[in-house]
MARLUMVO-332727 format. One record per residue (C-alpha): residue number from 0; residue in one letter; x, y, z. Coordinates in steps of 0.25 Angstrom, whole numbers. Each point is the difference from the previous one (the first is absolute). Layout:
BEGIN
> NUM/A/X/Y/Z
...
% end
This chain:
BEGIN
> 0/X/0/0/0
> 1/X/6/13/-4
> 2/X/1/12/9
> 3/X/-2/14/-5
> 4/X/7/11/8
> 5/X/-7/13/0
> 6/X/13/7/0
> 7/X/2/-5/-14
> 8/X/-13/6/-5
> 9/X/-15/0/2
> 10/X/-9/-12/-3
> 11/X/-14/-3/-3
> 12/X/-5/-14/4
> 13/X/-13/-8/2
> 14/X/1/-5/15
> 15/X/-2/-15/1
> 16/X/5/-1/15
> 17/X/4/10/11
> 18/X/7/-4/13
> 19/X/7/6/11
> 20/X/14/-5/1
> 21/X/13/3/9
> 22/X/10/5/-10
> 23/X/14/6/1
> 24/X/-5/13/4
> 25/X/-11/-4/10
> 26/X/-14/-3/-3
> 27/X/-4/1/-15
> 28/X/-12/-3/-8
> 29/X/2/-9/-12
> 30/X/-9/2/-12
> 31/X/1/-11/-10
> 32/X/-5/2/-14
> 33/X/-8/-10/-8
> 34/X/13/-3/-8
> 35/X/8/-3/13
> 36/X/7/13/1
> 37/X/2/5/14
> 38/X/1/14/5
> 39/X/4/3/15
> 40/X/-5/12/7
> 41/X/3/5/14
> 42/X/-12/-4/8
> 43/X/-3/14/5
> 44/X/-1/8/-13
> 45/X/-7/-12/-6
> 46/X/-11/0/10
> 47/X/-1/15/-1
> 48/X/-1/0/-15
> 49/X/-11/-11/0
> 50/X/-8/7/11
> 51/X/1/13/-9
> 52/X/-6/-8/-11
> 53/X/-11/-6/10
> 54/X/6/-14/-2
> 55/X/5/-11/9
> 56/X/10/-11/-3
> 57/X/-12/-9/-3
> 58/X/-7/10/-9
> 59/X/12/3/-9
> 60/X/1/-14/-5
> 61/X/-5/-1/-14
> 62/X/2/15/-2
> 63/X/10/7/-10
> 64/X/9/9/8
> 65/X/12/9/-4
> 66/X/11/1/10
> 67/X/12/10/-1
> 68/X/10/7/9
> 69/X/1/15/-1
> 70/X/11/8/6
> 71/X/-3/14/6
> 72/X/10/9/8
> 73/X/9/-12/1
> 74/X/-10/-9/6
> 75/X/-6/-13/-7
> 76/X/-15/-2/0
> 77/X/-7/-12/-5
> 78/X/-13/3/-8
> 79/X/-11/-11/-2
> 80/X/-12/4/-10
> 81/X/-11/-8/-7
> 82/X/5/-2/-14
> 83/X/-9/7/-10
> 84/X/-1/3/-15
> 85/X/13/6/-5
> 86/X/8/-5/12
> 87/X/15/-3/-4
> 88/X/12/-6/6
> 89/X/8/13/-1
> 90/X/1/11/10
> 91/X/-7/13/-3
> 92/X/-3/13/7
> 93/X/-13/2/6
> 94/X/-9/9/-8
> 95/X/-1/14/6
> 96/X/-14/2/6
> 97/X/-9/10/-9
> 98/X/-10/9/6
> 99/X/-9/10/-7
> 100/X/6/14/1
> 101/X/-6/8/11
> 102/X/-6/13/-3
> 103/X/9/12/3
> 104/X/-5/8/12
> 105/X/4/14/4
> 106/X/7/4/12
> 107/X/-13/5/6
> 108/X/-7/-13/-2
> 109/X/11/-8/6
> 110/X/0/9/12
> 111/X/-15/-2/2
> 112/X/2/-15/-1
> 113/X/11/1/10
> 114/X/-8/9/9
> 115/X/-11/-10/0
> 116/X/9/-12/3
> 117/X/6/7/12
> 118/X/-13/4/5
> 119/X/-5/-14/-1
> 120/X/12/-5/7
> 121/X/-1/10/11
> 122/X/-15/-3/2
> 123/X/4/-15/1
> 124/X/11/3/10
> 125/X/-9/8/9
> 126/X/-11/-11/0
> 127/X/10/-11/3
> 128/X/7/8/11
> 129/X/-13/3/6
> 130/X/-5/-14/0
> 131/X/14/-5/6
> 132/X/-1/11/11
> 133/X/13/7/-5
> 134/X/0/15/1
> 135/X/3/7/-13
> 136/X/5/14/1
> 137/X/11/8/-6
> 138/X/11/-4/10
> 139/X/-3/-15/-3
> 140/X/0/1/-15
> 141/X/13/8/1
> 142/X/6/-10/9
> 143/X/-4/-12/-9
> 144/X/5/7/-12
> 145/X/14/3/6
> 146/X/1/-15/4
> 147/X/-3/-4/-14
> 148/X/10/9/-5
> 149/X/11/-5/10
> 150/X/-3/-14/-4
> 151/X/0/3/-15
> 152/X/14/6/1
> 153/X/7/-11/7
% end
C-alpha cells in the first residue's frame, strides 16, 4: 500500500477506510483510499477539519476529499475539504472574496451613523450597569478608560 505524504503535494481521494493509529509523530488519522493509497494526518488537525465539515470519522468513509498542506507565516497547516467539481491535485491560492461595492457615504452621513452607534452602546452600557447595580458616573468611566489604555499599551 503506497503512502502519500502531503509535503509532496495535495491529493484527492475517495475514502475507503479511516482509523486512528499511533505514528512516529504521535496519534494520527490514517485515511485509506479505494486504490489502497494511505494518507496520514495528525489527529488534532484531522478532527478539527472533519468537524469543520460536519463529518465524523465514520461519515467520511465513501466521500471524496481533498487533503493538502498550506504554509503560512512559517507554519504548516493541514486542510481537508470535500472534493467538488474542478478540484485538482495541484496547490492553488484561495479566491479572494468578492462583495458588492458599498455605496459611498459623505463624512456627515458617516458621522451620523457613528453617533447612532455610540448612543446605542452608551444606552446598552447604562442599562446593563443599572441591572448589575454598578454606578455609572464620569469618574467610573474615566477610570475604566484609563485602565483599558494602560492594559492596551503594555
